[in-house]
NUVEX-717411 format. One record per residue (C-alpha): residue number from 1; x, y, z. Coordinates in Angstrom, 1 decimal, always signed. Each point is the difference from the previous one (the first is absolute). Layout:
BEGIN
NUM, X, Y, Z $
...
END
This chain:
BEGIN
1, +67.9, -46.9, +44.0 $
2, +0.9, +3.2, -2.2 $
3, -1.3, +3.7, +0.5 $
4, -0.2, +2.1, -3.1 $
5, -1.3, +3.5, -0.3 $
6, -2.5, +1.1, -2.6 $
7, -1.0, +3.7, +0.2 $
8, -2.0, +0.2, +3.1 $
9, +0.0, -3.7, +0.2 $
10, +2.0, -3.0, +1.9 $
11, -0.2, -3.1, -1.0 $
12, +0.8, -2.9, +2.0 $
13, +1.0, -3.1, -2.2 $
14, -0.4, -3.1, +2.1 $
15, +1.2, -3.6, -0.8 $
16, -1.2, -3.0, +2.0 $
17, +1.6, -2.9, -0.5 $
18, -2.3, -3.1, +0.2 $
19, +1.1, -2.7, +2.3 $
20, +1.2, -3.2, -1.4 $
21, -0.5, +1.3, -3.7 $
22, +2.6, +2.2, -0.8 $
23, -2.7, +2.3, -1.6 $
24, -0.8, +3.7, +0.9 $
25, -3.1, +2.1, +0.5 $
26, +0.3, +3.4, -0.9 $
27, -1.9, +2.6, +2.1 $
28, -0.4, +3.8, -0.4 $
29, -0.6, +2.8, +3.1 $
30, -0.4, +3.4, -1.4 $
31, +0.2, +3.3, +2.2 $
32, -0.9, +3.6, -1.5 $
33, +1.5, +3.3, +1.5 $
34, -2.8, +1.6, +1.7 $
35, +0.8, +4.1, -0.1 $
36, -2.2, +0.8, +3.0 $
37, +1.7, -2.6, +2.2 $
38, +3.3, +0.1, -1.3 $
39, +0.5, -3.7, +0.2 $
40, -0.9, -3.3, -2.5 $
41, -3.2, -1.5, +0.5 $
42, -0.7, -3.5, -1.0 $
43, -2.3, -0.1, -3.0 $
44, +0.4, -3.6, -0.8 $
45, +0.9, -2.6, +2.5 $
46, +1.8, -3.5, -0.8 $
47, -1.8, -0.2, -3.4 $
48, +1.0, -3.4, -1.3 $
49, +0.7, +0.6, -4.0 $
50, +0.3, -3.5, -1.7 $
51, -2.6, -2.8, +0.4 $
52, +3.1, -2.5, -0.1 $
53, +3.3, +0.1, +1.7 $
54, +3.0, +0.9, -2.4 $
55, +3.4, -1.9, -0.3 $
56, +2.5, +2.4, +1.6 $
57, +0.4, +3.2, +2.7 $
58, +0.6, +2.1, -2.9 $
59, -2.8, -1.1, -1.8 $
60, -2.1, +0.8, +2.8 $
61, +1.4, +3.3, +0.4 $
62, -0.3, +1.0, -3.6 $
63, -4.0, -1.3, +0.1 $
64, -0.8, +2.3, +2.8 $
65, +2.1, +3.0, -1.5 $
66, -2.2, -0.4, -3.4 $
67, -2.9, -0.5, +2.0 $
68, +0.4, +3.4, +2.2 $
69, +1.3, +2.0, -3.3 $
70, -3.3, -1.3, -1.5 $
71, -2.2, +1.1, +2.7 $
72, +1.8, +3.5, +0.0 $
73, -0.4, +0.5, -3.9 $
74, -3.6, -0.9, +0.0 $
75, -0.2, +2.3, +3.3 $
76, -2.1, -2.8, +1.6 $
77, +1.3, +0.9, +3.5 $
END
């Protein structure tokens, strides 16, 4: 798992290895800083970002990164 901060958002980039297949499933969790609470709150919880597994851990993390950046860019969260 990797964590990246973009403005008020924290992207949690998650990759789960599929047993016996050597492939990986990318997931994304996004927290947003709430000024009132002075803490991060979850705005997207463990969202799978591809329909099919990818070939490596690095590819899964990159797929989660792209999905998170796209959601922020499009202001969908």
